[in-house]
N, C-alpha and C positions, 0 to 999 in steps of 0.2 A: 504494500500500500504506500502510495506517495503522499508526502506532506504537501501543504499548499506552497511552501517555498521551493520544494523540489519541482513541483508541477510548473511553477512560474519560471524557474530556471530552464526546464525542458521546453516550455513554450517559446522562450527566447531563442534557444538553439534551433528549434524547428522552423523558425521564421525564414531562415535562409535555405532550408531544405527544399528539394524538388519533389513533386508527387511521383512516386515510383509504381503505384498500383492504381488501377481503376476498377470499380465494380459497376458492371453494366446490367443488361437485361438477363444475363445468365445467373446473376446473383452471386452468392458466396459458395464456391465449390471446394471440394477437398484439395484440388490442385492449387487454388488460391491460398488456402491455409498453409499448405506445404511451402509455397514460395514466400509467404509472409513470415513463417517461422525461420526460414533460411536467412531472409533479409534482417530479421530482428537479431538473429545470432551474430551476424556480421556487423551490423550498424547500431543496434540497440534502440534506435529512434527512427521511425519511418512515417511518411505522410502518404495518405491514401485519399482517393476522390470517388464519390458516388455520382455516376452519370445520371442525366435526367430520365433516361429510359429504364432505369432500374426501378423496381417496385419498392425499394427500401428508402427510408430517410437516412441521412448521414448518422444520426444518433442510433438508429436501429442497426445499421451496418457496423458502426464502431463497437457497439456492445456485443454483437454476434461474433465479429472477428476477434475481438479481445478475449472473449470467453473461450473460443476455440483454440486460440494461440496462447492462452494463459498469460496475457499481457495486460498492461494498464492503459486506459484511455487518458491521454494527456489533455486533449482539447478537441472540440467539435465546433467548427465555424462554417456556416453555409453548407456546402457540399463536401467539404474536406474535413478529415480528422487525422489526429496524430496518435500513434501508439508507441509505448515504451516497454521493453522487456530487458531486464538486466542479464548480461552474460556472466555467469558465475566464474567461469574459467579464465576468460580474457576480457575484462571490462574495458569498454571504449570511452564511456562517459563517466566522469567523476562527479557523483552527486554530493560529495562533501563540500564542493564549492557553493552549493545552494544554501548552506547554513548561514 
């Protein structure tokens, strides 16, 4: 679970990140979850987008993907959302800076 300061720190980092996944009319598939897990293991912080033709809102998609990937939802704005999952073996982002 993230504290509010950690969440704010991660939101600041995610501002410069590019969207690397899009959720369209196909919805959330097993393949998407596998790719999200791989990206989270490498980067720890990723940004996703929900397309207009998707039957999901950004909040619904964020909650579903976060639950499936065992990640934390950092932020949902418009059609975009940010996920964070700590890599225990090789951490990329130092959350101690958020204190």
